[in-house]
N, C-alpha and C positions, 0 to 999 in steps of 0.2 A: 798507681804508680808502680812501675815495673823494675826488676831485679835483674842484674847481671852478676858476674863472678866479682865485679868490684864493690857491689853491694847495691842500695837501692837508688833508681834514677827517676828524676822528675818529670813526667811527660808533659806535651804542649797543652794539652786539654786541660791538666790539672792546675798548671801555671794560669791560665786564662780563666779559669772558673774560682781559683782563689784570688787572684788579682779584683775581680768582678765583685767578689764578696767582701773581700778586705776596704775595697776602695769605698763600698758603701755605707760598711760600718764605721771608717772614718769621718765619713760626711756626717752622718747622724752625730758622733760624738762631737766633733768640732760645731756643727749648726747650733746644738743644744748650749752651747756656750754665750751665744748672744739672740737667739730667737724669742727669748722670754723677755728682752729690754724694750719693746714695741708692745706687749701682750700686757707688761705691768700694771698700766692704769686700771686697766679692766679687771683685771685679778685684784687688785686694790680693792676696787668697788665692790665685786660682786662677793668677796670673803671678809671685807670688812676688816683689812691689814691694817695691823696699830704701824704708827709711822716708825717706831724703831725697829720692825721686823722687816721692814722692806729690804732692805739691803741682803738678808737672808737668803732672799731667793737666788741671788746670785753666789755669795758666800758658801752657802752650804755644799753647791755643785763644785764649786772651784777647789776647796779645803780637800775634800774627799777624793777630788777627780787627782789632784796632784801629788797628795800624801802618799797614795798607794800606789804609784805608777814602779817603784823599784821592786814592790812586793810582787806585784803581777808579774813583772818582768823577771824575776827570780822562778817563779811558780810555772811559767813557760819553758823555762830552759829545763825544768825539772821533767814537766808532764807533758809538754808538745804545746804548740802554737794553736792548733785546732782546738782542743779543748777548752785551753783558756779562754780564747774569742767566742766560742760559743757559749760558756758560762757567764762572760762580761756582755754578750748581747742579749742573754736571756734576762740577766739583772737588769739590764738597761731598758728593754723593752717591758718587761715587767713593772719596773718603777714609772715607766712612763706611764701605763695604764692607770696605778694608783695616782700619779699626779694629774691625770685628767680627770678622775673621779674623785678629787680631794674636795672635802666641804668644809674645811679650817684652815687657817693659816699654818696652825702646829703639822697637820698633815702635810699640806704642800712642800714645806721646809723639809721635814723628814724624807720624803719620798725623792724631794731634787738632791739630798746627799746623798739618797741609794743611786739615782742616776749617776753621780759621779763615781761611785765605786764601779758600776760596769764601765764607763767612759775610760776610766783608769786602765783596766784592762787592753781597751780597744787602742788606745794611744800606746800602751807599753808594746804590743806584740805588730801593730801594723808596719811601723820601719824594720822592724826584723824580720818579717814576711819575705821583704824584698832582698834581704841578705840572704834569706834561704833558697829563694826561688832562682836565682838569676847568679850567674859567675860576676865577678866582681868588673870586670870593664863594663859591664850591660846595667850593672845596678841603678848608676847615675839616671838613665834615661826613666826609668820605672818611679825612681824615687822622686824625680820631677813630677811626674802626675800626681804621687802622692800629696806632696808638697802644694802641687795648685789645688787639689782638691781640699787641703786642710784650710787654704787660703781664700777660695771661693765659698765655702760654708759658712765659716766666719765673717766676711761680708754682708751676703746675702741672708743672714740670719735674721736680721731686724726686719729687712722688707717681707719674707716671709711670714714672719710673726703678726705684721702689720695687716697682711692680706687675711690671714686666717682670722686674725681678731675681728676685723672690720666687715667681711661678708661671711662668717661662719660664725666662729665660738674661740674663745679662749683656750677653753678645754682641748681644741682640733692641735694647738701650738704642742702638746704632749702627745696627743691619740695620732698624729701622723706618723710618727716613727714606728707604731706598731706593721704597718704593712711593708715600708722600707727594709725594718729590721728582720721581718719575716724572710724575705728574697734575699738579704744578706747572710742569715742563717743557713737556707738551704743550699747557698752555692758553697759555703765554707764547710758545713757537714757531707755533702755531696763530691766537690771536687778537691779540697784541700788535703794534702797528706797530714799524717801526724807533724812532721817536724819537729822532734825530740831529738837533743844533742847529749843531753847529761842523765846520768842515772846513779842510782845511788848514794845521794846525799841528801841530807836533812833539811826540813825547814826551820830556819832560823826564827823562833817565834818570839823570843826574848829580844833579837835586834829589831824586827818588826814592829813590836809595842813601842821602843826606844825611838825610832825613826818617826812614828806616827807622833809621839811625845814632843819631837823634836821639829817637825814641820807644823802640825795643825795649829798651835799656839803663834808662830811665827806668822801663818797666812792669814788668822785671826786677825792678829793686831794691825799687820798691813791694809787688812779689808776695813778694819772698823775705825782706825785712826786717818784722819782727824774728825770725820764728820759726828762719829758716836761719841768718841772719846778724844779728849787730847792727849798729843803724844807722852807727856809727861805723867798721865793721870796713874791712878795705883794700878786700875785694870792692865792697861798696856804694858806697864813697866813689868808687871806680875807675869804676862804673857812674854813677855822676852825673857825674864828671868828663867822661866821653864825651857823655854828653846836653848839657851845658853847651857843651862844645868845637862839638859838631857842629851844636847849635841855632844858634848863633851864624853859623857858614859858611854855613848853610842859609838862614837868613833874608837874609843877603847876596847869594846867589844869587838869591833867588827874586824880590827887589826888581828885580833887572837882567833876569831872563829873560820874555820875552814870552810864553812857553807855560809858565808856572810850573806844577806841581803842586799847589800849595796858593797859590791867587791871594790873595797878602795885600793887593792893591789892595780887594779887597771890604771889609776892615777900616777902611777910610777912611770908608766910608759910616757915620755913627752910629748908625742902626738898626740895622745889622748886628752891629757890635762890642760895641753894649751887650746886643744879643741874645743873641751868642754867650756875654759875661761871665756874664749870668743863667743861661744853660743850664749853665754848664761847674759855676757856685755850686750849683745846686739838684741837679744832678748827683751830687756830693757826699754828697747826703743818701738819695737813691734806694734803694741797696741796704742802708742800717743798718737799717731795718725789716724786711726780708724775710730778712735774716739772722742777726740777733741776736733776733727776737721769737719763733721756733722753739725757739731755746736757751734761752731765758727760760720759756718752757712747760715744756720737759723738766726743769730743773734748778730751779727755783723753785716751780712749781705741780706739780711731779711726774707731767704727763701723758706719754704714751706718744709714742716719735718718732712713730709713725702721726699719733696727735690731734694733736700739735704743727703737722705739716704741713697736717695739716685746718685749723689755724687761719688758716691765711694765705688759706683760702677767702674769708672776707668781705671781705678787703684786696681779695681778685681782683676779687668783684663789686664792691665801692664806685670799682675803679679803672676797672673797665671802663664802669660809671655815668658816671663824671667824665669821661673820655675822649670817649666819644659825646655825651652832652648838652652838654657845653662847645662840639665841633663844629658843633652844630645852633644852639646859641646866637650863637656868632660871625657865622654864615653869617646869621643873622636881623638881627643888629644892624649887620653889616658892620664891625665894629670888634674888636679882641682884646683891648684892655686894659680893657674893663668885664669882660669874662669872668675874665681872667687875674687880675689884682689881687685881686679877691673871693676867688679860688681859693687864691691865696698868704696872704692872711688866714688863711683859715679852717684851712689846712695848718700854719702858725706856732702858732697856738692849738692844734689838736690835738697838735703834739710839746709844747708846753707841759703840756696835759691829761697826755700820758703821762710829762713828766719829773716832775710833781708828784704823780702819782697811782700809779706802775707799783712796787708794793712786793710784799712777800712774804705778803700777804692778800688779794691780788686774785683774784676769781672768773674763772673761763674767760669767763662770759658778760659782765662787764664789759669784759675785754681785746677780746672780740669787738667788742662796740659801739665801743670807740674806734678798732679796725681799720678798722671801716667808713666811721667819718668821715673818718679817715687816707686811706685809698683814694680818695673822691670827691675829695676835695681835691688828693692827688697826680695824679689821672688828667690833667688837663686841661696838667700840666706838660709831658708826655712830647709830645703831636703839636704843641702851639700854639707854641711857641718852635722849631720846626723849620721850620713853616709861615712864620713872621715870617721867617726868615732868607730862604727861598727867595724868598718875596715881595718882597724889598728888589732881587735881582738880575736881569738880563736874561735871558732864555728860555735863552740860549746858555751859560750859566753855572749852570743848576739841578742839574746832576749835581754840581759842585764845590761848591756852596752845602750841598746835601742831605748828602754826604760830611763837609761840615765841622762841620754842624749835629752829626751823629751822632758825629764825631770828640771833639769838645770836651766833648759829654755824657760820652760813656764815660772819657774823661781825666778829668774830675770825678769818674766814680764811681770810678776804681780808686785816686785819689790820695785822694778821701774816704775810702773804705773802709781804705784803708793807716791813714790815720791814727786813725781810728775804733778799727781793730783794737789799733792801738797803746795810746789810752788806756784801752780796755777792758781790755786783758790787764795792762797796767801797775796799774791800779787793783785790779784781783782779785788778781793777785800779792802787792802790799803789801797788801792785807787779810787774806790767808791767812795770810800771815807773822807780821803782827802780833795777829790777833784769833782765825784758828782753828787753826794749828797749837800754840800753847801751851797751849789747852785739851786738846790730844791727850796722855796720859799716855806719859811716855817710853819706857817698857816696850814699848809698842805701837806706837810710831815705829819703835824699833828693829827689831821681829819685823816690820816691814811693808816695810822698806827693799829688801831684795831684790823681794820680790813688786810693789812698787809700781813700782819701775823696769821691770818687766815689761810691768805693767797698761799703763803710758805707751807702752810700744813698741807693744803691740798696739792701743791706741787712737790711735795715730800722732799724739800731740800731745805737745810739749814742755814745757806747763805743767802742772804738779801742781796747781796752784789750778782748772785749768778740767776735770779729769778726776780729781780725788779721789774714790775708790772705797769710800764709806761700808761697803757689803755686805762689802768685804775687811777693815775694819775690825771689824767685827761678828763676822766669821769668826775674826778671829784673837782677840778677847776671849773667844769661847766656846771656843778650844783652849788658852788659858790660865789661865782662870778657870772652875774648876768649881764651886765654893760658890755654890749659888742666889742668894742674897741678894746676894752681892759682884756676880754676873754681873749679875743685875737691876740693881742700882745702876751698874753701868757702862753697861747698854745705855742707861740713863736719862741719861747723861752724853753718849752717843753722840746720843741725839735733841737734846739741847741744843746739840750742837757742829753736828748738821747744821742745826738752824733756825738756827743764826749765819750758816752757810753761805749759806741761801737768801737771808737777809736781805743777806749781802753782795753774792751776783750782783744780786739785784735792783738794789742801790744802784748796781753798777757797768753796770748796764742802761740805768738813769735816767740817766747820765752821758753816753751817746749821744744821748738825746733832748735834752738840755740842747744839747750841740754842735749838733744840728739846728736847734734854734729858733734859736740865732744866726746859722747859715747860712742861713737862710730868708729871716731879718728882713734880710740883706746882701742876698740875691736879690730882695726886693720893694723895696728901696730903689732896685737898678738898674734893675728893671722900671719903676719908676715914671718914670724919667726916660728911658725908652726912647720915641722920638719913634712917634707910632700909623702904623703900617705900612699902605700903601694896600693897598685889596683890586684894585686895576687894573682896567682896561677889560675886558668881557666878551668871550669869545671867541667866535668864530661858531658858529653850532649845526649840527650836523650834519644831511642831508637826511633826512626819515624814510625809511626801508628799505622798500621795496614788498612787500609779500604776495602770495603766488600764489593 
């Protein structure tokens, strides 16, 4: 970094090196949100995971990775982006080593939570770095790259996890972070300037503790209900109670504290608050397609687990295209809304298309075409709202603004996924009880009872509707019905039941996209009323570096 009479100026080589380092860090943090999913069965087998501990592999990472976002954002404003990113990456890589070496379920869950601590530092600072390195009109172009990296790593995580688990070991799902994290840390340490904008303020430890008490119980409740506990259970109601009480005390404290962890004064700006509302709303639909489309492909269209994961590749390509192109267009137009509003309209129509047509008779090609359109429309929503929030605040609060933008989006995703999962499970369970189960002859239900409970435990789900094993039903028929004609007739009945099951599953999946359609409509209305966020004045250019 060079210095002029007007102050420090960031050079082109520093920008390039910092970008590479932060993009690699963001790739790792987003990747580890999903990479463990395909390694989970082998982890469970090797470490003898108790059934009620399985969800904690994801919950522990999600809770710490979301709850600590505002705290890391505040620290980066006080002490600089570079040291906070290096601390975050160091914690993340160290936790990855411990995860890979874990010998018990307790160890792995604890170290996954520690990984989440490091990932929060990365998410809180990654998008703020773009605001520090580039002038406002250039930011959307590079923000698109960051959004594309986030989308790619989230979607390909299960695929990479499956490859490493099948061909190497589940331990390498975590250990693979070491070389990539090391390269990222080198670029950040060697190339990134300090990027600190605030000095002399204190750290609000009391506010940080209240924030954790507000967020952690809420995220745990949303993650554990309704699979582990019913919504009206004492455990879930107690978590909601702690969240409400702590949130009330937290808001009162933050309004009075000058060095607040989550600067609530930012929400007094109409553009900032409306953009946060829109980001939260649209965050509720982001994970729906990624989580449920592969399940639809396996249970309705009958493709393999590997092929179902590959189905998300078109969504990824569309997502990357939408991220990059939207950033270029915003930079060219000098305005966000002419890009983001048409994107939301297309996104809403793509969800409507899926809600109307996603049935048991779809071809894999038709689903792929729909996912490409969905991805192209979904892509701009990841980076543009974040950059709009950052552009409304002074440079001294970019870290807090970036962390808040990521925080509200991930809270929206967590709450939306919990609601979607509840609606989906309820629809599937009701349909199974009223439409599928009555078609199964009573003698086969009785014969399968003990085997089915074991199968459910092995697949780690408490929903018989979601894990019903038709191969087990056919095996039961073969064992009990020996007369060829009767056996053929029974098998034909199973095929009919299986067809009804696929129809039911497709119908439950369509409910998800109907929900998404109306949520996107709300997000679109909010976005229309957001005041146009100015690009701001151009920053001073760095002098050209002399070459020998």
